[in-house]
C-alpha positions as CSV (number, residue, x, y, z in Angstrom):
1,X,-28.6,83.5,-43.7
2,X,-30.8,84.1,-40.6
3,X,-34.4,83.3,-40.5
4,X,-36.7,86.3,-41.3
5,X,-39.6,87.6,-39.1
6,X,-42.0,86.4,-41.9
7,X,-40.4,83.0,-41.9
8,X,-40.6,82.8,-38.1
9,X,-44.4,83.6,-38.2
10,X,-44.9,80.9,-40.8
11,X,-43.0,78.4,-38.8
12,X,-44.9,79.2,-35.6
13,X,-48.3,78.8,-37.4
14,X,-47.2,75.5,-38.9
15,X,-45.9,74.3,-35.7
16,X,-49.2,75.1,-34.0
17,X,-51.1,73.1,-36.7
18,X,-48.9,70.1,-36.1
19,X,-49.5,70.2,-32.4
20,X,-53.2,70.5,-32.8
21,X,-53.4,67.6,-35.3
22,X,-51.4,65.4,-33.1
23,X,-53.6,66.5,-30.2
24,X,-56.7,64.9,-31.8
25,X,-55.2,61.6,-31.2
26,X,-53.2,62.3,-28.0
27,X,-55.6,64.0,-25.9
28,X,-54.6,66.6,-23.0
29,X,-50.8,66.4,-23.7
30,X,-50.0,69.5,-25.6
31,X,-46.6,70.1,-23.8
32,X,-45.4,66.8,-24.4
33,X,-46.4,66.9,-28.1
34,X,-44.6,70.3,-28.4
35,X,-41.4,68.7,-26.9
36,X,-41.6,65.7,-29.3
37,X,-42.1,67.9,-32.4
38,X,-39.3,70.1,-31.2
39,X,-37.1,67.1,-31.2
40,X,-38.3,66.0,-34.6
41,X,-37.6,69.4,-36.2
42,X,-34.2,69.6,-34.4
43,X,-33.5,66.2,-35.9
44,X,-33.1,64.5,-32.6
45,X,-34.7,61.5,-30.6
46,X,-36.9,61.2,-27.7
47,X,-36.9,58.9,-24.6
48,X,-40.2,58.5,-23.0
49,X,-40.1,57.0,-19.5
50,X,-43.6,56.0,-18.4
51,X,-45.9,53.3,-17.2
52,X,-47.7,51.1,-19.8
53,X,-50.9,52.4,-21.3
54,X,-50.3,56.1,-21.4
55,X,-50.5,56.6,-25.1
56,X,-47.0,56.4,-26.2
57,X,-47.7,54.2,-29.3
58,X,-50.6,56.4,-30.2
59,X,-48.3,59.4,-30.1
60,X,-45.8,57.8,-32.6
61,X,-48.6,56.8,-35.1
62,X,-50.2,60.2,-34.8
63,X,-46.9,62.1,-35.4
64,X,-46.2,60.0,-38.5
65,X,-49.6,60.4,-39.8
66,X,-49.4,64.3,-39.3
67,X,-46.1,64.5,-41.4
68,X,-47.1,62.0,-44.0
69,X,-44.3,59.8,-42.9
70,X,-43.8,56.0,-42.4
71,X,-43.8,54.4,-39.0
72,X,-42.6,51.2,-37.5
73,X,-42.8,49.5,-34.2
74,X,-40.0,47.4,-32.6
75,X,-40.8,45.5,-29.5
76,X,-37.6,45.3,-27.5
77,X,-37.5,41.8,-25.6
78,X,-34.5,40.0,-24.0
79,X,-34.2,37.8,-27.1
80,X,-34.1,40.6,-29.7
81,X,-31.1,40.5,-31.8
82,X,-29.3,43.6,-33.4
83,X,-30.1,42.3,-36.9
84,X,-33.8,42.2,-36.0
85,X,-33.5,46.0,-35.7
86,X,-31.1,47.0,-38.6
87,X,-31.9,44.2,-41.1
88,X,-29.9,41.4,-42.5
89,X,-28.0,40.4,-45.7
90,X,-29.3,37.2,-47.2
91,X,-27.9,35.2,-50.2
92,X,-30.4,34.8,-53.1
93,X,-29.7,31.6,-54.9
94,X,-31.7,32.8,-58.0
95,X,-29.5,36.0,-58.5
96,X,-26.5,34.4,-56.9
97,X,-26.0,37.6,-55.0
98,X,-26.4,38.9,-51.5
99,X,-29.5,41.1,-50.9
100,X,-30.0,43.4,-47.9
101,X,-33.4,43.1,-46.2
102,X,-34.0,46.3,-44.4
103,X,-35.0,46.1,-40.8
104,X,-37.8,48.1,-39.0
105,X,-35.3,50.9,-38.2
106,X,-35.9,52.1,-41.7
107,X,-38.9,54.5,-41.1
108,X,-39.5,58.1,-40.5
109,X,-40.8,57.5,-37.1
110,X,-39.6,54.4,-35.2
111,X,-41.1,53.4,-31.9
112,X,-38.6,51.4,-30.0
113,X,-41.1,50.0,-27.3
114,X,-39.7,49.0,-23.9
115,X,-36.2,49.7,-25.0
116,X,-34.7,48.8,-21.6
117,X,-36.0,45.3,-21.7
118,X,-33.5,44.3,-24.4
119,X,-29.8,43.5,-23.8
120,X,-27.2,46.2,-24.1
121,X,-25.9,44.5,-27.2
122,X,-29.1,44.9,-29.0
123,X,-29.6,48.5,-27.6
124,X,-26.1,49.4,-29.2
125,X,-27.6,48.6,-32.5
126,X,-29.3,52.0,-32.4
127,X,-26.1,54.0,-31.7
128,X,-24.9,54.6,-35.2
129,X,-28.3,55.2,-36.7
130,X,-29.3,57.7,-34.1
131,X,-26.1,59.7,-34.3
132,X,-25.4,59.7,-38.1
133,X,-28.8,58.6,-39.6
134,X,-27.2,55.7,-41.4
135,X,-26.9,51.9,-40.9
136,X,-23.8,49.8,-41.7
137,X,-24.3,46.1,-42.3
138,X,-21.6,43.8,-43.6
139,X,-19.5,46.7,-44.5
140,X,-22.2,48.6,-46.6
141,X,-23.7,51.8,-45.4
142,X,-27.4,52.5,-45.9
143,X,-28.6,56.1,-45.4
144,X,-31.9,57.0,-43.6
145,X,-34.4,59.3,-45.2
146,X,-35.4,62.6,-43.6
147,X,-37.1,63.0,-41.3
148,X,-35.9,60.2,-39.0
149,X,-36.7,60.1,-35.3
150,X,-36.6,57.3,-32.7
151,X,-39.2,57.5,-30.0
152,X,-38.0,55.0,-27.4
153,X,-40.2,54.0,-24.5
154,X,-38.7,52.9,-21.2
155,X,-40.2,51.4,-18.2
156,X,-39.1,52.6,-14.8
157,X,-35.9,50.7,-14.0
158,X,-37.4,49.5,-10.7
159,X,-39.5,47.2,-12.8
160,X,-38.5,43.5,-13.2
161,X,-36.5,42.6,-16.3
162,X,-35.1,46.0,-17.3
163,X,-31.7,47.2,-17.9
164,X,-30.1,50.6,-17.4
165,X,-29.5,52.3,-20.6
166,X,-25.6,52.9,-21.4
167,X,-24.6,56.5,-20.9
168,X,-23.5,56.7,-24.6
169,X,-27.0,55.8,-25.7
170,X,-28.8,58.1,-23.1
171,X,-26.6,60.9,-24.6
172,X,-28.0,60.4,-28.1
173,X,-31.5,61.2,-27.0
174,X,-32.1,64.9,-27.5
175,X,-35.0,65.0,-25.1
176,X,-36.3,62.7,-22.3
177,X,-39.8,63.4,-21.0
178,X,-42.9,61.5,-20.0
179,X,-46.5,61.5,-21.1
180,X,-48.2,60.8,-17.8
181,X,-51.8,60.0,-17.4
182,X,-54.4,62.2,-19.0
183,X,-56.4,64.6,-16.8
184,X,-60.0,63.9,-15.8
185,X,-61.6,65.6,-18.9
186,X,-59.3,64.0,-21.4
187,X,-59.9,60.6,-19.7
188,X,-63.7,60.9,-19.9
189,X,-63.3,61.9,-23.7
190,X,-61.1,58.9,-24.3
191,X,-63.6,56.6,-22.6
192,X,-66.5,58.1,-24.7
193,X,-64.6,57.1,-27.8
194,X,-63.7,53.7,-26.7
195,X,-65.2,52.3,-29.9
196,X,-62.3,53.9,-31.9
197,X,-59.2,51.8,-31.1
198,X,-56.8,53.8,-33.2
199,X,-57.4,57.5,-33.0
200,X,-54.5,58.3,-35.3
201,X,-56.0,56.4,-38.2
202,X,-58.5,59.3,-38.8
203,X,-55.8,62.0,-39.0
204,X,-54.8,63.7,-42.2
205,X,-51.4,65.0,-43.0
206,X,-50.7,68.6,-42.2
207,X,-47.4,68.8,-44.2
208,X,-45.3,66.4,-46.2
209,X,-42.3,64.5,-44.8
210,X,-40.1,66.5,-47.3
211,X,-41.5,69.8,-45.8
212,X,-40.3,68.6,-42.3
213,X,-36.8,68.6,-43.6
214,X,-37.3,72.2,-44.9
215,X,-38.6,73.2,-41.5
216,X,-35.6,71.7,-39.8
217,X,-33.3,73.6,-42.2
218,X,-35.2,76.8,-41.6
219,X,-35.1,76.3,-37.7
220,X,-31.2,75.9,-38.0
221,X,-31.0,79.4,-39.3
222,X,-32.5,80.9,-36.2
223,X,-30.0,83.5,-34.7
224,X,-28.3,82.5,-31.4
225,X,-26.4,85.3,-29.8
226,X,-22.9,84.6,-28.4
227,X,-24.1,85.4,-25.0
228,X,-26.8,82.6,-25.2
229,X,-24.1,80.2,-26.5
230,X,-21.8,81.2,-23.6
231,X,-24.7,80.7,-21.1
232,X,-25.2,77.1,-22.4
233,X,-21.5,76.3,-22.1
234,X,-21.5,77.7,-18.6
235,X,-24.4,75.5,-17.8
236,X,-22.9,72.4,-19.2
237,X,-19.6,73.0,-17.4
238,X,-21.3,73.6,-14.1
239,X,-23.0,70.2,-14.3
240,X,-19.6,68.6,-14.8
241,X,-18.2,70.4,-11.8
242,X,-21.0,69.6,-9.5
243,X,-19.7,67.4,-6.7
244,X,-22.9,65.1,-7.0
245,X,-22.1,64.1,-10.5
246,X,-19.7,61.7,-11.9
247,X,-20.6,62.8,-15.6
248,X,-22.2,66.1,-16.6
249,X,-23.6,67.4,-19.8
250,X,-21.3,66.6,-22.8
251,X,-20.5,68.7,-25.8
252,X,-23.2,66.7,-27.7
253,X,-25.6,67.7,-24.9
254,X,-24.8,71.3,-25.2
255,X,-25.2,71.1,-29.2
256,X,-28.6,69.3,-28.6
257,X,-29.6,72.3,-26.5
258,X,-28.8,74.9,-29.2
259,X,-30.7,72.9,-31.9
260,X,-33.7,72.4,-29.6
261,X,-33.7,76.1,-28.6
262,X,-33.6,77.3,-32.1
263,X,-36.7,75.2,-32.9
264,X,-38.5,76.3,-29.7
265,X,-37.8,80.0,-30.5
266,X,-39.1,79.5,-34.0
267,X,-42.2,77.7,-32.7
268,X,-42.8,80.8,-30.5
269,X,-42.6,83.0,-33.7
270,X,-39.1,84.5,-33.0
271,X,-36.1,84.4,-35.2
272,X,-33.7,84.5,-32.2
273,X,-33.2,82.4,-29.2
274,X,-33.7,83.8,-25.6
275,X,-32.2,82.5,-22.5
276,X,-35.8,81.7,-21.3
277,X,-35.9,79.0,-24.2
278,X,-32.7,77.4,-22.7
279,X,-34.4,77.5,-19.1
280,X,-37.7,76.0,-20.4
281,X,-35.8,73.1,-22.2
282,X,-33.1,72.4,-19.7
283,X,-35.0,69.7,-17.6
284,X,-35.9,67.7,-20.8
285,X,-32.5,68.2,-22.6
286,X,-29.9,68.0,-19.8
287,X,-31.3,66.0,-16.8
288,X,-31.0,62.5,-18.5
289,X,-27.3,63.3,-19.3
290,X,-26.2,63.6,-15.7
291,X,-24.6,60.6,-14.2
292,X,-24.8,60.7,-10.4
293,X,-22.0,59.9,-8.1
294,X,-23.0,56.6,-6.3
295,X,-22.4,58.0,-2.8
296,X,-24.3,61.2,-3.6
297,X,-27.1,59.3,-5.1
298,X,-27.2,56.9,-2.0
299,X,-27.4,60.2,0.2
300,X,-30.6,61.3,-1.8
301,X,-29.1,63.5,-4.4
302,X,-31.0,63.5,-7.8
303,X,-30.2,64.7,-11.3
304,X,-33.2,67.1,-11.3
305,X,-32.1,68.7,-8.1
306,X,-28.5,69.2,-9.3
307,X,-29.7,70.7,-12.5
308,X,-32.1,73.0,-10.4
309,X,-29.2,74.2,-8.4
310,X,-27.0,74.8,-11.6
311,X,-29.8,76.8,-13.2
312,X,-30.3,78.9,-10.0
313,X,-26.6,79.6,-9.6
314,X,-25.6,80.4,-13.2
315,X,-26.4,83.9,-14.3
316,X,-28.4,84.3,-17.5
317,X,-27.8,87.0,-20.0
318,X,-30.1,89.9,-19.2
319,X,-30.4,91.8,-22.4
320,X,-33.0,91.1,-25.2
321,X,-31.0,88.8,-27.5
322,X,-32.4,89.9,-30.9
323,X,-31.1,89.1,-34.4
């Protein structure tokens, strides 16, 4: 059953309240907050590539506080082990049984800080839980509660001691974006409130974590016309056929676009997806999924430039796509 106009209006109003609430702790970044909330309601994950000190940790805490959820922070370091992320089974001599001690991955909002400083082996510990919302340890599967989102921060790969994330892991992030430094007015406001170390601590919840799951289910019912689905499929195929790329947007990436576009449309108060929603989200959803051909990259080609060319050369549906 498709979302009604009344439900779309309620969704947009609630989404705006969430953005405003998070914005009390994360100043001057409404677009980044909208993208990250879109990812949460599409039940996806976010990769933030930024320099240190731009408010990424504050964002995760503010988001968890806004949805009355739990949060955890994992500092990824070269010596971090997979069991430090997922948890470990320990033998209890008193009960003479093995007990599973849950790792920090079991939270509604998990901040994976400086994820590309850990080894690929440790990064791979996130693959199952990010894709299937469950963790398997010693043959036993443990399911994550909704909502569940990983917000991973990544230092620019030119920095010392960083690894490139594997393509399979990059593909599991629905959105890649950056916070960037705040503008002058927001910086002055932050400096004026320097006595408050954690601005997220003063936030009150707007909705419950259970309601986030309901919003995600409601967003999934947004109507997406066949012409829009064909447009997304054409864009994905064009990125694979581009001579500058070795790998283009996968089927998982195209599905991620559909889920994100539905949430974005509902956040705008519509119960149907427009091609403009796809165009708006394409840089955040598609760019990080493009693996460039080494020779083309050496010649100066970039994933952003390839995507811009694909968007410009692929015709979008012209009609109003209504439910």
